[in-house]
C-alpha positions in Angstrom: 21.8 6.8 -1.7 18.7 8.0 -3.4 17.6 10.8 -5.6 14.4 12.7 -6.2 12.7 12.1 -9.5 9.2 12.6 -10.9 6.9 11.1 -13.5 3.5 12.1 -15.0 0.2 10.4 -14.3 -2.9 11.8 -16.1 -0.9 15.1 -16.6 0.0 15.4 -12.9 3.7 15.2 -11.7 4.1 12.5 -9.1 7.1 12.8 -6.8 9.3 9.8 -6.0 12.5 8.6 -4.5 14.8 6.6 -6.8 17.3 4.2 -5.2 19.7 3.1 -8.0 20.3 -0.7 -8.0 22.8 -3.2 -9.5 21.0 -6.5 -10.0 18.4 -5.5 -12.8 15.4 -5.6 -10.6 13.3 -2.6 -9.5 10.7 -2.5 -6.8 7.9 0.1 -7.2 6.5 1.1 -3.8 3.9 3.2 -1.9 2.8 3.3 1.6 -0.7 2.6 3.1 -3.9 4.5 2.3 -3.1 8.2 2.9 0.5 7.3 4.0 3.2 9.1 2.1 6.3 7.5 0.6 8.7 8.3 3.5 6.9 6.8 6.5 5.4 4.1 4.3 8.4 2.8 2.6 11.8 4.0 3.9 12.5 1.1 6.2 11.8 -1.5 3.5 13.2 0.5 0.5 16.6 0.9 2.3 16.8 -2.8 2.8 15.8 -3.6 -0.7 18.3 -1.1 -2.0 21.1 -2.5 0.1 20.5 -5.9 -1.4 21.1 -4.4 -4.9 17.5 -3.7 -6.0 16.6 -0.4 -7.6 13.6 1.1 -5.8 11.0 3.7 -7.0 8.9 4.9 -4.0 6.3 7.4 -4.9 3.5 9.6 -3.6 0.1 9.4 -5.3 -1.2 12.6 -6.9 -2.5 15.0 -4.3 -0.4 13.6 -1.5 3.0 14.4 -0.1 5.4 15.9 -2.6 3.3 15.1 -5.6 1.3 17.7 -7.4 -2.4 17.5 -7.9 -5.6 19.2 -6.6 -7.7 18.8 -4.5 -5.3 17.6 -1.9 -5.7 14.4 0.2 -8.3 12.9 -2.1 -7.6 9.1 -2.6 -9.8 7.6 -5.2 -9.1 4.0 -6.2 -9.2 4.4 -9.9 -6.9 7.5 -9.8 -4.4 5.8 -7.6 -4.4 2.7 -9.8 -3.6 5.0 -12.8 -0.7 6.5 -10.7 0.6 3.0 -10.1 0.5 2.1 -13.9 2.3 5.3 -14.6 5.0 4.5 -11.9 5.5 1.0 -13.3 5.9 2.3 -16.9 8.4 4.9 -15.6 10.3 2.4 -13.6 11.0 0.4 -16.8 12.8 3.5 -18.2 15.3 3.7 -15.2 18.9 2.9 -15.9 19.8 -0.8 -15.5 16.2 -1.9 -14.8 15.3 -5.2 -16.5 12.5 -6.6 -14.3 9.9 -4.7 -12.2 8.1 -5.8 -9.1 5.6 -4.0 -6.9 5.0 -3.7 -3.1 2.5 -2.0 -0.8 0.7 -2.6 2.3 -2.9 -2.0 3.8 -5.5 -0.9 1.2 -2.8 -0.3 -1.5 -1.7 -3.8 -0.7 -5.0 -4.7 -2.4 -4.0 -2.6 -5.5 -1.1 -5.0 -5.8 -3.5 -7.9 -6.5 -5.4 -6.0 -9.1 -2.3 -4.7 -10.8 -0.7 -8.2 -10.8 -3.7 -9.4 -13.0 -3.1 -6.7 -15.6 -0.8 -6.9 -18.6 1.9 -4.6 -17.1 4.9 -6.9 -17.6 5.5 -7.4 -13.9 7.8 -10.1 -12.5 6.8 -10.1 -8.9 4.4 -8.6 -6.4 4.3 -8.3 -2.6 1.0 -7.6 -0.8 1.8 -6.8 2.8 -1.0 -6.6 5.4 -3.3 -6.2 2.4 -6.9 -5.2 2.5 -8.3 -7.3 -0.3 -12.0 -7.2 0.7 -13.4 -3.8 1.6 -16.9 -4.8 2.7 -15.6 -7.6 4.9 -13.0 -5.5 6.6 -15.4 -2.6 7.0 -18.0 -4.8 8.8 -15.2 -6.0 11.1 -13.9 -2.5 11.7 -17.4 -1.2 12.6 -17.1 -3.2 15.9 -14.5 -0.5 17.1 -16.6 2.4 15.9 -19.5 3.9 17.8 -22.8 4.4 16.0 -22.7 8.1 16.3 -19.2 8.3 14.8 -20.2 6.0 12.0 -23.1 8.0 11.1 -21.1 11.2 11.1 -18.4 9.7 9.0 -21.0 8.6 6.3 -22.7 12.0 6.4 -19.3 13.7 6.0 -18.4 11.5 3.1 -21.7 12.1 1.3 -21.4 15.9 1.8 -17.8 15.8 0.6 -18.8 13.9 -2.5 -21.3 16.6 -3.3 -18.9 19.3 -2.5 -16.5 17.7 -5.0 -19.1 18.1 -7.7 -18.9 21.8 -7.1 -15.1 22.0 -6.7 -15.3 22.7 -3.0 -12.3 21.9 -0.7 -12.3 18.4 0.7 -13.8 17.7 4.1 -11.0 15.8 5.9 -11.1 13.0 8.4 -8.2 11.5 10.4 -6.7 8.3 9.1 -7.1 6.7 12.5 -8.5 7.7 15.9 -10.0 6.1 19.1 -13.5 4.7 19.2 -16.1 7.4 19.2 -14.1 9.7 17.0 -14.8 10.3 13.3 -11.9 8.6 11.3 -11.2 6.3 8.5 -10.4 3.5 11.1 -10.9 3.1 14.8 -9.3 -0.3 15.1 -6.8 -1.0 17.9 -3.9 -1.4 15.6 -4.9 1.5 13.3 -4.5 4.0 16.1 -0.9 2.8 16.6 0.0 3.7 13.0 1.2 7.3 13.6 3.8 6.3 16.3 4.9 3.2 14.4 5.4 4.8 11.0 6.6 8.1 12.3 8.2 7.5 15.7 8.9 10.8 17.6 7.3 12.6 14.6 10.1 11.6 12.3 8.1 12.6 9.3 6.4 15.9 10.4 5.3 16.7 6.8 3.0 13.6 6.7 -0.5 14.9 6.9 -2.4 12.1 8.6 -5.9 12.8 7.2 -7.8 12.0 4.1 -10.7 13.5 2.2 -14.0 12.0 3.3 -15.1 11.4 -0.3 -12.3 8.7 -0.4 -14.0 6.6 2.2 -16.9 5.0 0.3 -15.0 3.8 -2.8 -12.5 2.2 -0.4 -15.2 0.5 1.5 -16.6 -1.2 -1.6 -13.3 -2.2 -3.2 -12.7 -5.9 -3.5 -9.4 -6.6 -5.2 -9.6 -10.3 -4.1 -11.7 -11.0 -7.3 -8.6 -10.3 -9.4 -6.4 -12.9 -7.6 -7.2 -15.9 -9.9 -6.0 -13.8 -12.9 -2.6 -12.9 -11.4 0.1 -13.0 -14.1 3.1 -12.9 -11.8 4.0 -14.5 -8.4 2.5 -12.8 -5.4 3.9 -12.9 -1.9 1.2 -12.3 0.6 2.4 -11.3 4.1 -0.3 -11.9 6.5 -0.5 -10.7 10.1 -2.5 -13.2 12.2 -3.9 -10.7 14.6 -4.6 -7.9 12.0 -7.7 -6.0 13.0 -7.4 -3.5 10.1 -7.0 -5.7 7.1 -7.9 -9.2 8.4 -6.0 -12.4 7.7 -8.8 -14.6 6.5 -9.7 -12.7 3.3 -6.1 -12.5 2.3 -5.5 -16.2 2.9 -8.6 -16.9 0.8 -7.3 -14.7 -2.0 -3.9 -16.4 -1.8 -5.5 -19.8 -2.2 -7.0 -18.6 -5.5 -3.8 -17.0 -6.8 -2.0 -19.2 -9.3 1.6 -18.4 -8.2 1.1 -17.4 -4.6 3.4 -17.6 -1.6 2.3 -16.7 1.9 4.2 -15.7 5.0 2.1 -15.6 8.2 3.6 -13.7 11.2 2.2 -13.1 14.6 1.1 -9.6 15.5 -1.1 -6.7 14.4 -1.4 -4.8 11.1 2.0 -3.1 11.7 3.9 -6.2 12.8 6.0 -6.1 9.6 7.4 -2.7 10.8 7.9 -3.8 14.4 8.2 -7.3 16.0 8.2 -9.2 12.8 10.3 -6.8 10.7 13.4 -8.9 10.3 11.4 -12.0 9.5 9.3 -10.2 6.9 12.2 -8.3 5.3 14.3 -11.5 4.9 11.4 -13.4 3.3 10.6 -10.5 1.0 14.2 -10.3 -0.1 14.3 -14.0 -0.8 11.1 -13.7 -2.9 12.5 -10.7 -4.8 15.8 -12.4 -5.5 14.0 -15.4 -6.8 11.8 -13.6 -9.2 13.3 -10.1 -9.8 17.0 -10.1 -9.6 19.1 -10.7 -12.7 20.6 -13.9 -11.2 18.0 -16.4 -9.8 19.0 -17.8 -6.5 17.5 -21.1 -5.3 15.2 -20.6 -2.4 16.2 -21.8 1.1 13.8 -24.2 2.9 11.4 -21.5 4.3 8.0 -22.4 5.7 4.9 -20.2 5.6 
């Protein structure tokens, strides 16, 4: 069971699903970059809630059911501000004693930065996380034609200028085949629509993003915050990830004071498909250790 709630971030109402829990722990969640709360979190939130955790799954301002104009604009500082507001709100929910955070893809990188801040977090899960924008972008460029890359940069620059004059955003697809202007053209990125919204389960999800969002994401490097993490972080790493890359995440984990890692075979979306049960069970064990009211000794799991 879940209920619709909302909280305010920078004067904007952000929509969320609240799953009431029983064990004192609350997991704050969002989906990937440009992915709304339902396709991005439903499958994991339901499992966390069934295990007794409260869950707060929210849409960033300008996305999904949240308010905010212009729409589909994902700027890293604004989205981090939304996260801080969501964490503060989660602490006010009935029965919540400890708060953890979960996200994947580029917002999985937000997890690392937020874990380094004084937000009173008890646990964090960075799943298929993009922790090094420049490195990931260089790799992703192998799957993008020169012409499409130039058009993407041109559209991004025009959209930035348009934003100065309050013009509507110029949108690009979140993912598309090579030769098409999109945020990503990697082989696993183009599978995202069907994996996250099979048979168009979530028709309200607008699978595009303002072009002005691209360049800030390209230069975002949250791995630099890893050594300052204040709470334990579980890094879920997909060995064949072409959209976020395993190597930078493993490097970040090596510098994180209280890091745990789970490596699974498969691409960027393996935690939603072939590795789903393995990932969910490990995440639940991690949350039970660090977030639930009663600490349970960890079974002998390997990374």
